[in-house]
C-alpha positions as CSV (number, residue, x, y, z in Angstrom):
1,M,-7.3,-6.7,14.1
2,A,-8.1,-8.3,17.5
3,T,-5.6,-7.3,20.1
4,A,-5.2,-7.8,23.8
5,A,-2.7,-6.3,26.3
6,D,-2.1,-7.4,29.8
7,H,0.2,-5.3,32.0
8,L,1.7,-6.5,35.2
9,S,2.8,-3.9,37.8
10,L,6.4,-2.6,37.4
11,K,6.6,-2.3,41.1
12,E,9.0,-4.6,43.0
13,G,10.9,-5.5,39.8
14,V,8.1,-7.2,38.0
15,V,8.5,-6.9,34.2
16,A,5.6,-5.8,32.1
17,Q,4.2,-8.4,29.8
18,K,2.3,-7.7,26.6
19,T,0.5,-9.7,24.0
20,A,-0.8,-8.6,20.6
21,W,-2.4,-11.1,18.2
22,Q,-4.5,-11.3,15.1
23,R,-6.9,-14.0,14.1
24,M,-6.3,-15.2,10.5
25,L,-8.9,-16.5,8.0
26,S,-7.3,-20.0,8.4
27,G,-8.4,-19.8,12.1
28,R,-4.8,-19.4,13.3
29,R,-4.2,-16.9,16.1
30,L,-0.9,-15.2,15.3
31,D,1.0,-13.6,18.2
32,L,2.6,-10.6,16.5
33,L,5.2,-10.1,19.3
34,D,6.2,-13.8,19.5
35,P,5.2,-15.5,16.2
36,T,5.7,-19.2,15.9
37,P,6.0,-21.3,12.7
38,M,3.0,-23.4,13.6
39,D,0.7,-20.4,13.3
40,I,2.0,-19.5,9.7
41,E,-0.1,-20.6,6.7
42,I,0.7,-19.8,3.1
43,E,-3.0,-19.1,2.3
44,D,-3.0,-16.4,5.0
45,I,0.1,-14.9,3.6
46,A,-1.1,-14.9,0.0
47,H,-4.5,-13.6,0.9
48,G,-3.1,-10.7,3.0
49,L,-0.4,-9.7,0.5
50,S,-2.9,-9.7,-2.4
51,F,-4.8,-6.9,-0.6
52,V,-1.8,-4.9,0.6
53,A,-1.1,-2.0,-1.8
54,R,2.4,-1.0,-2.8
55,W,3.1,2.8,-2.9
56,N,0.4,3.4,-0.4
57,G,-2.1,2.8,-3.2
58,Q,-0.8,5.8,-5.2
59,T,-0.6,4.0,-8.5
60,V,-2.5,4.2,-11.7
61,G,-5.2,1.6,-12.7
62,D,-8.4,0.1,-11.5
63,Y,-6.6,-2.3,-9.1
64,A,-3.9,-1.6,-6.5
65,Y,-0.5,-3.0,-7.3
66,S,-0.2,-5.5,-4.5
67,V,2.7,-6.8,-2.5
68,A,1.8,-10.3,-3.7
69,E,2.2,-9.1,-7.3
70,H,5.4,-7.4,-6.5
71,S,6.7,-10.6,-4.8
72,I,6.0,-12.6,-7.9
73,L,7.9,-10.1,-10.0
74,V,10.9,-10.1,-7.7
75,V,11.2,-13.9,-8.2
76,K,11.2,-13.4,-12.0
77,I,13.9,-10.7,-11.7
78,Y,16.0,-12.7,-9.2
79,E,15.9,-15.7,-11.6
80,R,17.4,-13.5,-14.3
81,L,20.0,-12.1,-12.0
82,E,20.9,-15.5,-10.5
83,P,19.8,-18.2,-13.0
84,K,21.7,-20.9,-11.2
85,A,20.4,-20.0,-7.7
86,P,19.0,-22.9,-5.6
87,M,15.2,-23.1,-5.4
88,K,15.3,-22.3,-1.7
89,W,16.6,-18.9,-2.5
90,K,14.0,-18.3,-5.1
91,L,11.5,-19.2,-2.4
92,A,13.2,-16.7,-0.1
93,A,12.7,-14.1,-2.8
94,L,9.0,-14.9,-3.0
95,L,8.7,-14.5,0.7
96,H,10.9,-11.5,1.1
97,D,8.0,-9.2,2.0
98,A,5.8,-11.9,3.6
99,P,5.6,-10.2,7.0
100,E,3.6,-7.5,5.4
101,Y,0.6,-9.7,5.3
102,V,0.0,-8.7,8.9
103,I,2.1,-5.5,9.4
104,G,1.4,-3.9,6.0
105,D,3.7,-2.2,3.6
106,M,5.1,1.1,4.7
107,I,6.9,3.5,2.4
108,S,10.5,4.2,3.5
109,P,9.8,7.7,5.0
110,V,7.1,6.2,7.3
111,K,9.4,3.3,8.3
112,A,12.1,5.8,9.3
113,A,9.5,7.8,11.3
114,V,8.2,4.6,13.1
115,G,11.8,3.7,14.1
116,P,13.3,0.3,15.0
117,G,10.1,-1.2,16.3
118,Y,8.8,-1.9,12.8
119,E,12.1,-3.6,11.8
120,D,12.1,-5.8,15.0
121,L,8.6,-7.0,14.3
122,D,9.5,-7.6,10.6
123,E,12.5,-9.7,11.7
124,R,10.5,-11.8,14.1
125,L,7.9,-12.6,11.5
126,T,10.5,-13.3,8.9
127,R,12.2,-15.9,11.1
128,A,8.9,-17.7,11.8
129,I,8.0,-17.7,8.2
130,H,11.3,-19.0,7.0
131,I,11.4,-21.8,9.6
132,K,7.8,-22.8,8.6
133,F,8.8,-23.4,5.0
134,G,12.2,-25.0,5.6
135,L,14.4,-22.0,5.0
136,P,17.2,-20.8,7.4
137,A,15.8,-18.4,10.0
138,K,18.3,-15.9,8.7
139,I,19.4,-16.2,5.1
140,P,23.0,-15.6,4.1
141,A,24.0,-11.9,3.6
142,D,25.1,-12.4,0.0
143,V,21.7,-14.0,-0.9
144,K,19.9,-11.2,0.9
145,R,21.8,-8.6,-1.1
146,K,20.9,-10.3,-4.4
147,I,17.2,-10.5,-3.5
148,K,17.4,-6.8,-2.5
149,A,18.9,-6.0,-5.9
150,A,15.9,-7.7,-7.5
151,D,13.6,-5.8,-5.2
152,K,15.1,-2.5,-6.3
153,I,14.7,-3.3,-9.9
154,S,11.1,-4.1,-9.3
155,A,10.7,-0.8,-7.4
156,W,12.2,1.0,-10.4
157,M,9.7,-0.6,-12.8
158,E,6.8,0.1,-10.5
159,A,7.9,3.7,-10.0
160,T,8.1,4.4,-13.8
161,Q,5.2,2.3,-15.0
162,L,2.7,2.8,-12.2
163,A,3.6,5.6,-9.7
164,G,4.3,8.5,-12.0
165,F,8.1,8.7,-11.7
166,S,10.3,9.7,-14.5
167,E,13.1,7.2,-15.4
168,A,15.7,9.8,-14.1
169,E,13.9,10.2,-10.8
170,A,13.5,6.4,-10.3
171,T,17.1,5.9,-11.1
172,K,18.1,8.4,-8.5
173,F,16.2,6.5,-5.8
174,F,16.6,2.9,-6.9
175,G,19.7,2.8,-9.1
176,K,20.3,2.2,-12.8
177,V,18.4,-0.7,-14.3
178,S,19.6,-2.7,-17.2
179,S,17.1,-3.5,-20.0
180,D,18.8,-6.9,-20.3
181,I,17.1,-7.7,-17.0
182,T,13.8,-6.0,-17.3
183,G,13.5,-7.0,-21.0
184,D,10.0,-8.2,-21.7
185,L,8.7,-7.9,-18.1
186,K,5.6,-5.8,-18.0
187,L,3.6,-4.9,-14.9
188,T,0.0,-6.0,-14.8
189,L,-2.9,-5.0,-12.6
190,R,-5.2,-7.9,-11.7
191,P,-8.0,-8.8,-9.3
192,P,-6.6,-9.7,-5.9
193,M,-8.0,-13.3,-6.0
194,E,-6.1,-14.0,-9.3
195,V,-2.8,-12.7,-7.8
196,R,-3.4,-14.7,-4.6
197,Q,-3.8,-18.0,-6.5
198,E,-0.6,-17.4,-8.5
199,F,1.3,-16.6,-5.3
200,I,0.1,-19.9,-3.8
201,D,0.8,-21.9,-6.9
202,L,4.3,-20.4,-7.3
203,H,5.0,-21.1,-3.6
204,A,4.0,-24.8,-4.1
205,Q,6.1,-25.2,-7.2
206,L,9.2,-23.8,-5.5
207,L,8.7,-25.8,-2.3
208,E,8.4,-29.0,-4.3
209,Q,11.7,-28.5,-6.0
210,I,13.7,-27.7,-2.8
């Protein structure tokens, strides 16, 4: 990641200024500290997320279980939890972890150790991403809770099918999961480019129906 930092003297009340940016494959130069919607591209998000491993890569199989794959699953679960939900909230479900295309996926203990800085960066990126694709900068709390519920069900499935957790242990961390919701959903491990394309296609489908 290309970064640059410029510091002005703190003497005489001058506030320090910093910049941190990353060049994306699209050619966009994304300022991580002050991201703007114009520098967000779905192809960059899909590409990055398809290479970011969930569970720090500690999963079975020949491919990592990516954040992109997880995001697609969360949409499927959210649709089952909220079958009448507007398309815009399904799009929000797909993009719920989108900031991780630049800041990566951290397991909860690491997030706690890093402190509020990670959460602040996540929120800035989320706002820019939402605005880019026509969503409210901050989605309603009840919608966020329902997406989080889908996220936890996904985590339970990943924990038991890929990360070596027993069902009892996964239930302790993520809550009880109903088979009525998980039903025929099975986790698959696929090449990153295949997952990337499905993410892009699903994004386009949802965006067209808003």
